C-alpha angles and dihedrals in degrees: 000000000000102000092165092062090046096053095040090052092048093049094044091053090056089062101041100036107125095235089051089050092050091051092048089049090054094047091050091052093049089045090055091045092051094054093046099254090139098165093054091042090051093052092046098047097041092049090046088052093050092049091046092052091049089052092048096047103039133048093237093156089060089053087063095040096052099066088053096044098048091058094079111033118193114265137186115287113260118247092229131035134156098215149335130237117200116194118217122239106105096079125099095215096174093050092044091054094044097050100025090232128110110261125187127191137176107341094032087134087079088069096042088050089050092057093045093050091048088059094044092049105032094169098043121098116244121199122196111199121195138108118167123311092198127100090226118058116246101202096259142034138246088246090058091051091049091051092051091048091049091052092046088055093055102262115141124252109273095020089113116055110217131217107185106168102071119107103182141011096278091055090044088061100040099045093042092053090049088050100045102031096207118204130231112270096024120132116230131181122219121205123196141120112303093239090052095047099087092056093041093052090048092052094048089049089055088051088054092244109121115206139191113229123242102178122194136164099056113195104185125075100231110217093016105067098115096069138117108241117164106216113121100177096048092042092049091048090051093046091049092050093046093046089050093050093051089047090049092049091050094047093048092052093043092053094044095247094123136041 
C-alpha cells in the first residue's frame, strides 16, 4: 500500500490541525510580547481571543459538517443486499488495549449499526475494515475491538469478517475488495459516519466497487445550526474533525484516490 501518502498525510495534519494552529498563534503572540513588539502582540492576541470566543459561542464545526452530512440522507433498508462493509473509526483502540475492555468513542454508532444490520440480514456477509490509523502501533487493531464488541452483543464467532491491515479510507476500500471479491451487479451497503460518507463513497467508486450509503453518527443538529451554545472544547473538537474531513476529501481528489 501507499505508505508514503499515509505518513505524509499524518505529518501534515500535525502541522495544520486547528488546535495546533491556535497554540502556535498564542505562542507567536507571547513571543512578540516578550521581545517588546507590543503592536504585533496586541493584534495577534486580540484576534486569537475573538476567534476563540467565536468557537466557544457558536457550533462552527457543525456548519462544516452539515454540507457533508446532507449529501447522503438515511433511507429505508433495501430488501436484498449481497453484503455490508463497515468502516472502522468508532473504536478506542488505545483504551481497549490498556484496560482490556472494549471502549468506543465518537463514531461508535458504526459498530452498533453493524450489530443491528447483522441481525436484520442474518445470511449476508458483513466485513469490518480497520487496522490502526496511528503511526505508532497500539497493541491491537480496530478490527479486534470490533470483533470483541460484536461478541459481547451476542453475535457468533466468525459472523463478522475482519480486515485488520488498512490504515486509511483508501486502504479500507482496496483491501476489502481484495478480501471479498465482489461481483458486478451486486448490491453492497456501506456503513460509516455521515460526515465521512462522501469521501468514502468516492474512494470505493475509485476502487470500482459501487456502494449504497448507510450513514450513521451525525454530528450536526439539522434545523438548529444558528444557535449560541457555549462549549469551547466540543466545538473545537467538531471543528477540527470537520476541517480534517474537508482537507482529506480535497487531498484524495487532487491525488486521484477518489472519484
